[in-house]
VMD Tcl script that draws the C-alpha trace (Angstrom):
set ca {
  {22.81 -0.50 32.78}
  {22.10 -1.62 36.32}
  {21.98 -5.35 37.00}
  {21.66 -5.90 33.25}
  {18.41 -3.87 32.99}
  {18.19 -0.84 30.72}
  {17.09 2.22 32.75}
  {14.33 4.53 31.48}
  {15.36 6.90 28.72}
  {16.29 10.42 29.70}
  {14.82 11.76 26.45}
  {11.95 14.23 26.89}
  {10.42 13.62 23.47}
  {10.28 11.24 20.51}
  {13.50 10.61 18.61}
  {13.75 11.96 15.10}
  {14.33 9.48 12.27}
  {17.97 8.55 11.94}
  {20.72 6.29 13.29}
  {21.92 6.53 16.89}
  {24.64 4.96 19.03}
  {24.76 4.62 22.81}
  {27.03 3.41 25.59}
  {26.17 0.90 28.29}
  {27.76 0.99 31.75}
  {27.56 -2.08 33.97}
  {28.17 -1.68 37.69}
  {26.94 -5.06 38.92}
  {28.79 -8.18 39.97}
  {31.44 -9.10 37.36}
  {31.34 -12.69 38.61}
  {27.65 -13.10 37.72}
  {27.85 -11.19 34.45}
  {31.46 -11.25 33.28}
  {30.38 -11.19 29.63}
  {28.99 -7.64 29.86}
  {31.89 -5.21 29.60}
  {31.39 -1.48 29.66}
  {31.53 0.35 26.37}
  {29.74 1.08 23.13}
  {26.79 -1.04 22.02}
  {25.39 -1.73 18.58}
  {23.85 1.36 16.91}
  {20.11 1.44 16.38}
  {17.84 3.21 13.90}
  {14.61 5.14 14.27}
  {12.26 4.78 11.27}
  {9.68 7.46 10.50}
  {6.26 5.79 10.33}
  {3.76 6.00 7.46}
  {-0.02 5.57 7.20}
  {-2.13 4.24 4.31}
  {-5.71 5.23 3.40}
  {-8.37 4.58 0.73}
  {-11.23 6.56 -0.78}
  {-14.01 4.18 0.25}
  {-16.17 1.28 -0.92}
  {-16.39 0.15 -4.55}
  {-19.11 -1.25 -6.84}
  {-18.42 -3.31 -9.95}
  {-20.19 -5.80 -12.20}
  {-18.72 -9.07 -13.52}
  {-16.62 -8.37 -16.60}
  {-16.01 -4.73 -15.64}
  {-13.39 -2.79 -13.69}
  {-13.60 -0.10 -11.02}
  {-11.17 2.23 -9.28}
  {-10.16 3.44 -5.86}
  {-7.57 5.96 -4.67}
  {-4.91 4.84 -2.22}
  {-2.80 7.51 -0.55}
  {0.03 7.45 1.94}
  {1.13 10.10 4.42}
  {3.25 10.38 7.55}
  {1.53 10.61 10.96}
  {4.71 11.64 12.79}
  {5.28 14.98 11.02}
  {7.84 16.56 10.77}
  {9.54 13.14 10.61}
  {9.11 12.20 6.94}
  {9.85 8.67 5.68}
  {12.82 8.64 3.33}
  {12.11 5.16 1.95}
  {9.88 3.80 -0.82}
  {6.55 2.08 -0.09}
  {5.32 -0.73 -2.36}
  {1.58 -1.39 -2.63}
  {-0.17 -4.72 -3.18}
  {-3.57 -6.37 -2.76}
  {-2.97 -9.02 -0.12}
  {-6.43 -10.36 0.71}
  {-10.09 -10.40 -0.25}
  {-10.11 -10.39 -4.07}
  {-13.00 -12.44 -5.49}
  {-12.43 -15.31 -7.88}
  {-10.95 -14.27 -11.22}
  {-10.39 -10.65 -10.12}
  {-7.06 -8.83 -10.24}
  {-5.77 -5.50 -9.04}
  {-3.15 -3.04 -10.24}
  {-1.64 0.19 -8.92}
  {-0.40 3.25 -10.76}
  {2.16 3.93 -9.43}
  {2.80 0.83 -7.35}
  {5.80 2.31 -5.51}
  {6.61 5.77 -4.16}
  {7.85 7.83 -1.24}
  {5.20 9.29 1.09}
  {3.33 11.46 0.66}
  {1.89 10.11 -2.60}
  {-1.33 8.70 -4.03}
  {-1.93 5.75 -6.30}
  {-4.83 4.74 -8.56}
  {-6.03 1.24 -7.77}
  {-7.96 -0.60 -10.50}
  {-9.76 -3.85 -9.68}
  {-10.74 -5.88 -12.73}
  {-13.30 -8.68 -12.65}
  {-14.20 -11.39 -15.17}
  {-17.65 -12.46 -16.42}
  {-17.45 -15.42 -14.04}
  {-16.72 -13.38 -10.90}
  {-19.31 -14.24 -8.24}
  {-21.72 -11.63 -6.95}
  {-21.31 -10.56 -3.34}
  {-19.34 -8.34 -0.96}
  {-15.62 -8.74 -0.37}
  {-13.29 -7.09 2.14}
  {-10.22 -6.01 0.19}
  {-6.92 -5.49 2.01}
  {-4.27 -3.24 0.49}
  {-0.82 -3.48 2.06}
  {2.02 -0.98 1.96}
  {5.51 -2.29 2.70}
  {8.77 -0.38 3.09}
  {11.47 0.64 5.54}
  {10.94 -2.57 7.46}
  {7.33 -1.53 8.18}
  {3.99 -2.90 6.97}
  {0.71 -0.98 7.11}
  {-2.74 -1.91 5.71}
  {-6.03 -0.33 4.72}
  {-9.33 -2.08 3.96}
  {-12.50 -1.34 1.99}
  {-15.55 -3.24 0.73}
  {-15.84 -4.32 -2.90}
  {-19.40 -5.24 -3.89}
  {-19.92 -7.20 -7.11}
  {-23.43 -6.57 -8.46}
  {-25.36 -7.62 -11.54}
  {-25.80 -5.19 -14.42}
  {-23.22 -2.92 -16.00}
  {-21.48 -1.13 -13.15}
  {-17.87 -0.11 -13.73}
  {-15.76 2.09 -15.91}
  {-14.19 -0.31 -18.39}
  {-15.57 -3.33 -20.20}
  {-13.09 -6.17 -20.46}
  {-12.19 -7.71 -23.83}
  {-13.79 -10.93 -22.57}
  {-17.16 -9.14 -22.62}
  {-16.84 -8.02 -26.26}
  {-18.31 -11.19 -27.89}
  {-21.62 -10.63 -26.13}
  {-21.54 -7.00 -27.27}
  {-21.00 -8.07 -30.89}
  {-23.86 -10.55 -30.66}
  {-26.18 -7.81 -29.46}
  {-25.21 -5.69 -32.50}
  {-25.86 -8.44 -35.08}
  {-29.56 -7.51 -35.68}
  {-28.56 -3.92 -36.47}
  {-25.83 -5.09 -38.82}
  {-28.29 -7.40 -40.61}
  {-30.81 -4.56 -40.98}
  {-28.11 -2.30 -42.43}
  {-27.07 -5.02 -44.90}
  {-30.66 -5.63 -46.08}
  {-31.35 -1.90 -46.44}
  {-28.21 -1.44 -48.52}
  {-29.08 -4.40 -50.75}
  {-32.63 -3.12 -51.37}
  {-31.40 0.38 -52.19}
  {-28.78 -1.00 -54.60}
  {-31.38 -3.22 -56.37}
  {-33.75 -0.26 -56.73}
  {-31.00 1.90 -58.19}
  {-30.06 -0.78 -60.77}
  {-33.69 -1.35 -61.82}
  {-34.27 2.36 -62.27}
  {-31.10 2.68 -64.32}
  {-32.15 -0.19 -66.62}
  {-35.57 1.39 -67.16}
  {-33.97 4.70 -68.11}
  {-31.65 2.99 -70.56}
  {-34.63 1.14 -72.20}
  {-36.52 4.39 -72.72}
  {-33.44 6.03 -74.27}
  {-33.04 3.07 -76.68}
  {-36.65 3.31 -77.90}
  {-36.28 7.00 -78.61}
}
mol new
graphics top color blue
foreach p $ca { graphics top sphere $p radius 0.5 }
foreach p [lrange $ca 0 end-1] q [lrange $ca 1 end] { graphics top cylinder $p $q radius 0.2 }
display resetview
């Protein structure tokens, strides 16, 4: 150090991930800076960075769920992160919606299936979803648009939507019941007629 200012690094390239130690030499006025003795300083660490991506925009209807793929890699190859990254939805979810990751934690490179689940009361519209990856003291984000549309868009119907499905099936169930009752009555009447003829003979 010169006059308590760190000089430019003599390194010709980026440091690899790991822990390093260094020495500081002070050649200034000991009267002005008597608290800065020469010698070893605190070690410091270099953390390999990571990046987070998504597979694009999503469409879903209220009461349904839809998926996206989140993947993580390392932009500073060959320096590979040796720490786990935890995923979460940190902003943008519409009312009543939830998200889940499988897996929610892993070491890059890895991919995760993101499922966003809505409710029948989720409002229509477009939402900017933010997915955050946290680990190794670093935080990185990726964003995509979730559009909630009317109709039946999405891969999975929620249990909350099942009552309306049952109601729509009631006419078919009633028709099946009536048809079965008519067939059973016809069979009984025909059997009675056959028994009457056999009695007369």
